[in-house]
C-alpha positions, 0 to 999 in steps of 0.5 A: 014400741015407742021411739023418740024423734031422734030414733025415728030420724036415724032408722028412717029409710026411703028408696026411690026410683027415677026415670032417665028423662029430663024435666021440661024447663017450664016445670023446673021454673014452676018448681023453683018459683014455689020453692022460693016462695016457701023459703021466703014464707017459712025462713028455710032454705030448700034447694032444687038441684037439677042436671046433677050427674052424680045425684043418686050417689051424692049425699044431700041432706034433706031438712024440713021445718 
């Protein structure tokens, strides 16, 4: 079965499991620095969200260029 890109995007489903463990502030800073670099180089707007109590129920669109 061949799908169009739009069909593949609509049927894609991913399930993740998260630990209830805080990420060290040093690691958050490293991730943010890398994200900032990617945003500058690729002209995208990736965001790192931390300390969001409702992250599992929040609707957050993820886009890749």
